[in-house]
C-alpha positions in Angstrom: 0.0 0.0 0.0 2.8 2.4 0.8 4.2 1.9 -2.7 0.9 2.8 -4.3 0.6 6.0 -2.2 4.0 7.0 -3.4 3.5 6.1 -7.0 3.5 8.9 -9.5 0.8 7.2 -11.4 -1.6 6.1 -8.7 -0.6 8.1 -5.6 -3.0 11.0 -6.0 -6.0 8.7 -6.2 -4.9 6.2 -3.5 -3.6 8.8 -0.9 -7.1 10.4 -0.6 -8.6 7.0 0.4 -5.8 5.1 2.1 -3.5 6.0 4.9 -1.4 4.5 7.6 -2.4 5.0 11.3 0.1 4.8 14.1 -0.8 4.2 17.7 0.6 2.8 21.0 -1.0 -0.4 22.2 -2.8 0.2 25.5 -1.5 -3.0 27.1 1.8 -3.6 25.4 3.0 0.0 25.1 4.4 -0.9 21.7 4.0 1.3 18.7 2.0 -0.1 15.8 1.3 1.1 12.2 -1.4 -0.3 10.0 -2.9 0.7 6.6 -6.5 1.7 6.6 -9.1 3.1 4.3 -10.6 6.4 5.5 -13.0 9.3 4.7 -12.5 12.9 5.6 -15.3 14.6 7.7 -15.8 18.2 8.6 -13.6 18.0 11.7 -11.7 14.8 11.3 -11.6 11.3 9.7 -13.8 8.2 9.8 -12.3 4.8 9.4 -14.6 1.8 8.7 -12.9 -1.3 10.0 -13.2 -4.1 7.4 -13.8 -7.6 9.0 -13.5 -6.3 12.6 -14.1 -9.8 14.0 -10.8 -10.9 12.5 -8.8 -7.9 13.8 -7.7 -6.7 17.2 -6.1 -3.3 16.6 -9.3 -1.3 16.7 -10.0 -2.4 20.2 -7.3 0.1 21.5 -9.9 2.8 20.7 -12.9 1.5 22.5 -14.4 3.3 25.5 -13.1 6.8 25.9 -10.8 6.3 22.9 -7.0 6.7 22.5 -4.4 8.9 20.8 -3.7 8.2 17.1 -1.6 9.7 14.3 -2.1 9.4 10.6 -0.6 10.6 7.4 -3.0 13.1 5.7 -2.1 15.2 2.6 1.6 14.3 3.1 1.8 15.4 6.7 1.5 13.5 10.0 -1.5 14.6 11.9 -2.4 13.6 15.4 -5.8 13.2 17.0 -8.1 11.2 19.3 -9.8 8.1 18.0 -13.0 6.5 19.4 -14.3 3.1 18.1 -18.0 2.4 18.0 -19.6 -1.0 17.3 -23.1 -0.9 15.8 -25.9 -3.4 16.3 -24.7 -5.4 13.3 -21.1 -5.7 14.5 -19.7 -3.1 12.2 -16.9 -1.0 13.6 -16.4 2.7 12.8 -13.5 4.7 14.3 -14.1 8.5 14.5 -10.9 10.5 14.7 -11.1 14.1 16.0 -7.9 15.7 14.6 -5.8 18.0 16.7 -5.3 21.5 15.3 -2.4 21.6 12.8 0.7 23.5 14.1 0.6 27.2 13.2 2.8 28.2 10.3 5.9 30.0 11.5 6.3 33.6 10.3 9.5 35.1 9.3 
């Protein structure tokens, strides 16, 4: 996936739909990175977890949520992610992005 995002031919289409999220495991304290599909929202990002019953990573974001970082528009952005499970077992993670750093003036 990372190769596709960097590709001159496909990168501009793929990078608007796929990204890599990085987070620290709640129990292990280890840092993990995983590719995900996403959609931009007015104040953040929504990640629909495909086949959530086969994955464990999203569980770090249940309850009150957990910090996350992701690559958006070529820049690393941080935020707070909260996972929600609906009545049909589908998992959606809502990421509220932190404000981007202010541009420095010279």
